[in-house]
PLY file of the C-alpha trace (Angstrom):
ply
format ascii 1.0
element vertex 394
property float x
property float y
property float z
element edge 393
property int vertex1
property int vertex2
end_header
137.41 -69.90 -26.48
136.35 -66.63 -28.16
136.56 -64.82 -24.83
140.10 -66.13 -24.24
141.08 -65.10 -27.77
139.75 -61.57 -27.25
141.62 -61.32 -23.96
144.84 -62.49 -25.57
144.44 -60.02 -28.44
143.79 -57.17 -26.03
146.83 -58.09 -23.95
149.00 -58.37 -27.07
147.85 -54.96 -28.34
148.32 -53.39 -24.91
151.92 -54.62 -24.80
152.41 -53.37 -28.36
151.34 -49.85 -27.38
153.28 -49.90 -24.11
156.44 -51.03 -25.90
156.07 -48.27 -28.50
155.77 -45.63 -25.76
158.61 -47.16 -23.73
160.99 -47.33 -26.69
160.09 -43.81 -27.78
161.91 -42.49 -24.68
159.94 -39.26 -24.89
156.48 -37.91 -25.61
154.17 -39.36 -28.24
150.62 -38.80 -29.48
147.82 -41.33 -29.93
147.92 -40.73 -33.69
151.64 -41.54 -33.78
151.00 -44.70 -31.76
148.36 -45.76 -34.28
150.85 -45.25 -37.10
153.66 -47.18 -35.35
151.55 -50.11 -34.13
149.21 -50.31 -37.15
146.26 -50.42 -34.73
143.08 -48.44 -35.37
142.73 -45.04 -33.64
139.74 -46.38 -31.69
141.72 -49.39 -30.40
144.64 -47.17 -29.45
142.35 -44.75 -27.65
140.68 -47.51 -25.61
143.93 -49.19 -24.62
145.70 -45.91 -23.84
142.80 -45.11 -21.51
143.42 -48.37 -19.66
147.17 -47.70 -19.44
146.62 -44.16 -18.14
144.21 -45.58 -15.59
146.82 -48.09 -14.44
149.41 -45.31 -14.07
151.92 -46.94 -16.43
151.63 -44.01 -18.83
150.58 -40.43 -18.26
149.34 -37.47 -20.25
152.05 -34.82 -20.20
150.73 -31.88 -22.22
149.76 -30.76 -25.69
151.68 -31.22 -28.91
151.88 -28.94 -31.91
148.67 -28.58 -33.86
148.68 -29.56 -37.54
145.43 -27.74 -38.27
142.98 -29.16 -35.76
143.01 -29.62 -32.00
146.54 -30.05 -30.64
147.21 -33.70 -29.73
147.54 -34.80 -26.12
151.03 -36.21 -25.61
151.73 -39.39 -23.69
154.81 -40.57 -21.81
155.87 -43.72 -20.01
155.99 -43.31 -16.23
159.02 -45.27 -14.99
158.18 -44.61 -11.35
154.64 -45.98 -11.49
155.92 -49.39 -10.39
159.01 -50.69 -8.63
160.83 -54.01 -8.86
162.62 -55.69 -5.98
165.77 -57.38 -7.25
168.43 -59.48 -5.53
171.79 -60.94 -6.58
172.88 -64.02 -4.62
176.02 -64.76 -6.62
178.76 -63.06 -4.59
180.26 -63.34 -1.12
177.81 -60.58 -0.22
174.13 -60.66 -1.25
173.08 -57.53 -3.15
169.59 -56.10 -3.30
167.97 -53.13 -5.00
164.71 -51.36 -5.66
164.63 -50.61 -9.40
162.17 -48.52 -11.39
160.75 -49.47 -14.78
163.52 -47.62 -16.64
166.29 -49.59 -14.94
167.24 -46.83 -12.49
168.36 -48.10 -9.08
166.44 -46.28 -6.36
167.87 -48.04 -3.30
170.72 -50.52 -3.05
171.76 -52.72 -0.14
174.49 -55.29 0.49
174.72 -57.87 3.27
177.76 -59.96 4.12
177.13 -63.70 3.80
180.61 -65.20 3.60
180.49 -68.98 4.09
176.71 -68.76 4.45
175.00 -71.88 3.05
171.80 -73.89 3.27
169.06 -72.58 5.57
171.33 -69.79 6.76
171.65 -68.49 3.19
167.87 -68.70 2.79
167.33 -66.70 5.98
169.78 -64.06 4.72
167.75 -63.88 1.49
164.57 -63.32 3.50
166.19 -60.62 5.63
167.40 -58.73 2.54
164.00 -58.93 0.84
162.18 -57.91 4.03
164.22 -54.72 4.18
163.82 -53.90 0.48
160.08 -54.51 0.34
159.55 -52.35 3.39
161.45 -49.53 1.63
159.28 -49.61 -1.54
157.00 -46.60 -1.99
155.27 -47.59 -5.26
153.34 -50.73 -6.25
155.66 -53.70 -6.71
155.63 -55.16 -10.22
157.49 -58.27 -9.13
160.55 -59.75 -7.45
163.54 -60.75 -9.57
166.29 -63.09 -8.36
169.66 -63.86 -9.91
171.24 -66.87 -8.22
174.23 -69.12 -8.84
173.60 -72.70 -9.81
171.34 -74.68 -12.10
167.87 -73.12 -12.07
164.60 -74.43 -13.48
163.37 -71.05 -14.75
159.81 -72.22 -15.38
159.27 -73.60 -11.88
161.68 -71.35 -9.99
163.50 -74.31 -8.44
167.22 -74.12 -7.63
168.23 -77.58 -8.78
171.83 -77.30 -7.62
173.74 -74.31 -6.25
177.05 -75.63 -4.91
178.26 -72.34 -3.44
175.01 -71.85 -1.49
174.48 -75.47 -0.49
171.03 -75.54 -2.12
169.62 -78.64 -3.79
166.12 -78.78 -5.33
165.14 -75.66 -3.39
161.66 -74.36 -4.48
162.73 -70.74 -4.01
159.98 -69.21 -6.18
157.15 -70.82 -4.22
158.83 -70.05 -0.89
159.18 -66.36 -1.76
155.72 -66.02 -3.31
154.12 -67.61 -0.26
156.01 -65.27 2.06
155.68 -61.99 0.14
152.54 -62.41 -2.04
154.27 -60.96 -5.12
155.13 -62.71 -8.38
158.73 -63.97 -8.33
161.01 -64.67 -11.29
164.28 -66.56 -10.81
167.15 -67.37 -13.17
170.83 -68.17 -13.02
172.93 -65.06 -12.32
174.82 -65.36 -15.61
171.60 -65.70 -17.59
170.17 -62.54 -16.05
173.53 -60.77 -16.53
173.10 -61.38 -20.27
169.57 -59.95 -20.06
170.96 -56.86 -18.34
173.61 -56.36 -21.00
171.00 -56.78 -23.73
168.50 -54.40 -22.12
170.75 -51.75 -20.57
174.38 -52.33 -21.56
176.61 -52.66 -24.59
174.47 -55.40 -26.16
171.45 -53.23 -26.92
172.23 -53.28 -30.65
173.13 -56.98 -30.73
170.78 -59.89 -31.52
173.41 -62.40 -30.37
175.46 -61.92 -27.24
177.62 -63.83 -24.76
178.25 -62.55 -21.24
181.00 -64.32 -19.27
180.54 -63.51 -15.59
183.43 -64.10 -13.22
182.89 -64.02 -9.46
182.84 -66.83 -6.89
182.04 -69.04 -9.88
182.15 -68.64 -13.66
179.27 -68.91 -16.09
178.03 -67.64 -19.42
174.71 -66.00 -20.25
173.58 -66.41 -23.85
171.30 -64.22 -25.95
170.37 -65.71 -29.34
168.13 -63.89 -31.81
167.20 -61.36 -29.14
166.07 -63.90 -26.51
167.80 -65.62 -23.60
168.84 -69.19 -24.32
168.53 -71.43 -21.25
168.99 -74.85 -22.83
166.76 -77.91 -22.54
167.73 -78.46 -18.92
168.30 -74.75 -18.12
172.06 -75.28 -17.95
173.21 -73.52 -21.13
176.43 -71.60 -20.55
177.50 -73.64 -17.52
181.14 -73.33 -18.57
182.47 -73.19 -15.01
182.41 -76.98 -14.84
184.01 -77.69 -18.20
187.34 -79.45 -17.66
190.23 -77.30 -18.88
193.15 -79.44 -17.73
193.57 -83.01 -16.50
195.94 -82.16 -13.66
194.25 -79.21 -11.98
192.77 -78.95 -8.50
189.56 -80.70 -7.53
186.43 -78.60 -8.01
183.50 -78.40 -5.60
181.49 -80.41 -8.16
183.88 -83.35 -7.68
185.71 -83.19 -11.00
189.32 -82.18 -11.52
190.50 -79.23 -13.60
187.20 -77.33 -13.95
187.43 -73.75 -15.21
185.78 -72.49 -12.00
188.45 -74.19 -9.88
191.18 -72.58 -11.98
190.00 -69.13 -13.02
187.22 -67.85 -10.74
187.71 -65.06 -8.22
187.81 -67.64 -5.45
190.46 -69.69 -7.29
192.61 -66.64 -7.97
192.52 -65.56 -4.33
193.40 -69.08 -3.16
196.31 -69.28 -5.61
197.71 -65.96 -4.47
197.38 -66.84 -0.79
199.06 -70.23 -1.26
201.93 -69.07 -3.49
202.79 -65.55 -2.34
205.11 -66.88 0.38
207.45 -67.95 -2.44
207.66 -64.42 -3.88
209.32 -62.05 -1.37
209.43 -59.30 -4.00
205.64 -59.25 -4.26
203.91 -56.30 -2.61
201.49 -58.85 -1.09
204.29 -60.85 0.59
203.97 -59.23 4.03
200.18 -59.37 4.17
198.56 -62.14 6.25
196.99 -64.55 3.73
193.48 -64.09 5.13
193.73 -60.37 4.40
194.37 -60.90 0.68
191.20 -60.46 -1.38
190.40 -59.42 -4.92
190.84 -55.69 -4.20
194.37 -56.28 -2.83
195.23 -58.41 -5.89
193.97 -55.72 -8.27
196.00 -53.11 -6.40
199.13 -55.27 -6.64
198.52 -55.79 -10.36
198.37 -52.04 -10.96
201.64 -51.69 -9.02
203.24 -53.92 -11.65
203.63 -56.91 -9.31
205.20 -59.64 -11.56
203.88 -62.51 -9.41
200.29 -61.29 -9.66
200.65 -60.41 -13.35
201.83 -63.96 -14.07
198.77 -65.44 -12.34
196.41 -63.09 -14.20
197.98 -64.15 -17.50
197.51 -67.80 -16.60
193.89 -67.16 -15.63
193.25 -65.38 -18.95
194.64 -68.34 -20.87
192.34 -70.74 -19.04
189.35 -68.53 -19.76
190.32 -68.18 -23.44
189.97 -71.95 -23.87
186.36 -71.86 -22.68
185.52 -68.82 -24.78
187.01 -70.61 -27.79
184.59 -73.51 -27.24
181.68 -71.04 -27.23
182.92 -69.20 -30.32
183.41 -72.47 -32.18
179.97 -73.75 -31.20
177.83 -70.60 -31.49
179.93 -68.28 -33.68
178.73 -65.25 -31.67
180.88 -62.17 -32.21
179.94 -59.91 -29.29
181.43 -61.23 -26.02
181.23 -59.31 -22.76
183.32 -59.98 -19.65
181.56 -59.04 -16.42
182.41 -59.36 -12.75
185.47 -59.05 -10.56
188.19 -59.17 -13.22
187.23 -55.88 -14.86
189.77 -54.34 -12.50
192.59 -55.89 -14.55
191.71 -53.60 -17.45
192.85 -54.04 -21.09
195.68 -56.41 -20.08
193.29 -59.24 -19.20
191.29 -58.86 -22.44
194.51 -58.78 -24.46
195.64 -62.08 -22.93
192.34 -63.68 -23.99
192.50 -62.16 -27.50
196.06 -63.43 -27.97
195.18 -66.94 -26.80
191.88 -67.43 -28.68
193.31 -68.25 -32.15
195.20 -71.23 -30.66
191.92 -72.94 -29.62
189.46 -72.18 -32.43
189.64 -71.42 -36.14
191.72 -68.21 -36.31
189.25 -66.57 -38.69
186.48 -67.08 -36.10
188.64 -65.74 -33.30
189.44 -62.73 -35.45
185.78 -61.63 -35.45
185.27 -62.08 -31.71
184.81 -58.68 -30.05
185.72 -58.73 -26.36
184.65 -55.89 -24.06
183.95 -55.31 -20.40
180.40 -54.67 -19.26
179.61 -51.02 -18.46
177.11 -52.15 -15.78
179.69 -53.05 -13.13
178.59 -54.63 -9.87
174.91 -53.97 -10.66
174.72 -56.25 -13.69
172.83 -59.10 -11.98
170.47 -56.70 -10.18
169.62 -55.02 -13.48
169.27 -58.41 -15.13
166.78 -59.47 -12.48
164.87 -56.26 -13.20
164.96 -56.96 -16.95
163.60 -60.46 -16.25
160.63 -59.08 -14.30
160.00 -56.37 -16.88
160.05 -58.87 -19.75
157.75 -61.35 -18.06
155.24 -58.86 -16.64
155.09 -56.14 -19.33
156.89 -57.67 -22.34
159.49 -54.87 -22.15
161.87 -53.72 -23.46
0 1
1 2
2 3
3 4
4 5
5 6
6 7
7 8
8 9
9 10
10 11
11 12
12 13
13 14
14 15
15 16
16 17
17 18
18 19
19 20
20 21
21 22
22 23
23 24
24 25
25 26
26 27
27 28
28 29
29 30
30 31
31 32
32 33
33 34
34 35
35 36
36 37
37 38
38 39
39 40
40 41
41 42
42 43
43 44
44 45
45 46
46 47
47 48
48 49
49 50
50 51
51 52
52 53
53 54
54 55
55 56
56 57
57 58
58 59
59 60
60 61
61 62
62 63
63 64
64 65
65 66
66 67
67 68
68 69
69 70
70 71
71 72
72 73
73 74
74 75
75 76
76 77
77 78
78 79
79 80
80 81
81 82
82 83
83 84
84 85
85 86
86 87
87 88
88 89
89 90
90 91
91 92
92 93
93 94
94 95
95 96
96 97
97 98
98 99
99 100
100 101
101 102
102 103
103 104
104 105
105 106
106 107
107 108
108 109
109 110
110 111
111 112
112 113
113 114
114 115
115 116
116 117
117 118
118 119
119 120
120 121
121 122
122 123
123 124
124 125
125 126
126 127
127 128
128 129
129 130
130 131
131 132
132 133
133 134
134 135
135 136
136 137
137 138
138 139
139 140
140 141
141 142
142 143
143 144
144 145
145 146
146 147
147 148
148 149
149 150
150 151
151 152
152 153
153 154
154 155
155 156
156 157
157 158
158 159
159 160
160 161
161 162
162 163
163 164
164 165
165 166
166 167
167 168
168 169
169 170
170 171
171 172
172 173
173 174
174 175
175 176
176 177
177 178
178 179
179 180
180 181
181 182
182 183
183 184
184 185
185 186
186 187
187 188
188 189
189 190
190 191
191 192
192 193
193 194
194 195
195 196
196 197
197 198
198 199
199 200
200 201
201 202
202 203
203 204
204 205
205 206
206 207
207 208
208 209
209 210
210 211
211 212
212 213
213 214
214 215
215 216
216 217
217 218
218 219
219 220
220 221
221 222
222 223
223 224
224 225
225 226
226 227
227 228
228 229
229 230
230 231
231 232
232 233
233 234
234 235
235 236
236 237
237 238
238 239
239 240
240 241
241 242
242 243
243 244
244 245
245 246
246 247
247 248
248 249
249 250
250 251
251 252
252 253
253 254
254 255
255 256
256 257
257 258
258 259
259 260
260 261
261 262
262 263
263 264
264 265
265 266
266 267
267 268
268 269
269 270
270 271
271 272
272 273
273 274
274 275
275 276
276 277
277 278
278 279
279 280
280 281
281 282
282 283
283 284
284 285
285 286
286 287
287 288
288 289
289 290
290 291
291 292
292 293
293 294
294 295
295 296
296 297
297 298
298 299
299 300
300 301
301 302
302 303
303 304
304 305
305 306
306 307
307 308
308 309
309 310
310 311
311 312
312 313
313 314
314 315
315 316
316 317
317 318
318 319
319 320
320 321
321 322
322 323
323 324
324 325
325 326
326 327
327 328
328 329
329 330
330 331
331 332
332 333
333 334
334 335
335 336
336 337
337 338
338 339
339 340
340 341
341 342
342 343
343 344
344 345
345 346
346 347
347 348
348 349
349 350
350 351
351 352
352 353
353 354
354 355
355 356
356 357
357 358
358 359
359 360
360 361
361 362
362 363
363 364
364 365
365 366
366 367
367 368
368 369
369 370
370 371
371 372
372 373
373 374
374 375
375 376
376 377
377 378
378 379
379 380
380 381
381 382
382 383
383 384
384 385
385 386
386 387
387 388
388 389
389 390
390 391
391 392
392 393
């Protein structure tokens, strides 16, 4: 028991020192580390020696002398390890090699439209094969952001409707194949981690990230930590019923938010209805050629048909955000994903609608912004997941 306690204490103190160097974002001396961490100079010296030996930190020169020998300065080495990260949430799987500072070294995308079940799993393998082969530094771990309900502790995809996965033990499958530690979470949960670690939520203890793509979900940060819920389904707003007379969702229910306001739903609505709007700039396009980029283009051309649908979509989404605001009273709300292309207009629709579905004074304090991380948000979230689990950073 004493040995385990000593090991735990050493690990805790090592993470304490590493975090201090990481957050310093520059050069720092051993004496300054001792002051910041409240650890003895001898403890700092021993643990810094281990970290230098591992390559995670490096000695970068001499500091200014204050009367004695000039101190040796230390710096975090973000390129000492690499993380392999994948995002399985879109109609194309994304992958990246990411360094310890959140910089994307290599990025790849593979088309997987209508790819489900074993075929989707094989596409995941192919993407990871290529990324791992391209790594040129030791791999800290593999991070995966996936749609669906995910048991984070066991790495099991309990249900991913869009990928046709049910009770898939993805963590064990990947660890057996690649012999690296794998961390898996829902794409919206890791998107919230990305926003907290690298985006606009760095100064926020509480944060909601609404991610809109093929589906819709919400990642939640409470008191500086991701909130997954007892059954790992916290933020699963895509399958909250918004209306009683909507279309049937893939989950079997009618009127789900995802069936009304996701990227897939918007595209389907435009394709089905545009034939009734000859003045629309999308009218002459074959329906199968209309995607989100064409819809965004039409919106910016002032297309009234498209603008009307975007307004309707914003009103649907506002209802779900109102539920979250009323339940959690979180002020900082970030919209991520495909709808960022609709600019301030889309956020204004939500802001206008919110007070009709929650106490107006609560809606008044809700701050809605777009994520600055763009299409990389899930990749960076997967990196943040690995970094947090392996090195207790940031």
